[in-house]
C-alpha positions as CSV (number, residue, x, y, z in Angstrom):
1,M,0.0,0.0,0.0
2,E,1.4,3.4,-0.9
3,Q,1.9,5.5,2.2
4,H,0.1,8.9,2.6
5,S,2.2,11.9,3.9
6,G,0.1,12.1,7.1
7,L,0.9,8.4,7.8
8,N,4.6,9.1,7.1
9,E,4.5,11.9,9.7
10,L,2.9,9.6,12.2
11,I,5.6,7.0,11.6
12,D,8.4,9.5,11.7
13,E,7.2,11.0,15.0
14,Y,6.9,7.6,16.6
15,R,10.3,6.5,15.3
16,M,12.0,9.3,17.3
17,V,10.9,7.7,20.6
18,L,11.7,4.1,19.8
19,P,14.9,2.5,20.9
20,A,17.1,1.5,17.9
21,E,17.1,-2.1,18.8
22,S,13.3,-2.5,18.7
23,R,12.0,-4.5,15.8
24,T,9.5,-1.7,15.1
25,A,12.4,0.8,14.7
26,Q,14.3,-1.6,12.5
27,A,11.2,-2.1,10.3
28,I,10.7,1.7,10.0
29,D,14.4,2.3,9.2
30,A,14.3,-0.5,6.5
31,H,11.2,1.2,5.0
32,E,9.2,-1.9,5.3
33,P,5.5,-1.8,4.3
34,I,3.2,-0.2,6.9
35,E,1.5,-3.5,7.5
36,R,4.8,-5.1,8.6
37,I,5.7,-2.1,10.7
38,A,2.3,-2.3,12.5
39,L,2.8,-6.1,13.1
40,R,6.3,-5.4,14.5
41,A,4.8,-2.8,16.8
42,I,2.3,-5.3,18.1
43,D,5.1,-7.8,18.7
44,D,7.1,-5.2,20.5
45,G,4.1,-4.3,22.7
46,Y,3.4,-0.9,21.1
47,T,-0.3,-1.6,20.6
48,E,-1.3,2.1,20.8
49,F,0.9,2.8,17.8
50,S,-0.6,0.0,15.7
51,Q,-4.1,1.1,16.7
52,R,-3.3,4.7,15.5
53,V,-2.0,3.3,12.2
54,A,-5.2,1.3,11.8
55,Q,-7.4,4.3,12.6
56,F,-5.5,6.4,10.1
57,M,-5.8,3.8,7.4
58,E,-9.5,3.3,8.1
59,S,-10.1,7.1,7.9
60,F,-8.1,7.4,4.7
61,L,-10.0,4.5,3.0
62,R,-13.4,5.9,4.0
63,R,-12.5,9.3,2.5
64,A,-11.4,7.6,-0.7
65,M,-14.8,5.9,-1.2
């Protein structure tokens, strides 16, 4: 899925607070797809972040309809 600039901002902001050794940070740094980043966030225990990503994607898709 192509990433929207607002989603990129959310990811960039969140990346700044993540420790470099977290799988989420590594996925972001590797520019992995947002779906994989969200799954890594869940694995790392950052469920709030994955929920925010899901909400953003839902809102974006609803506006596109």
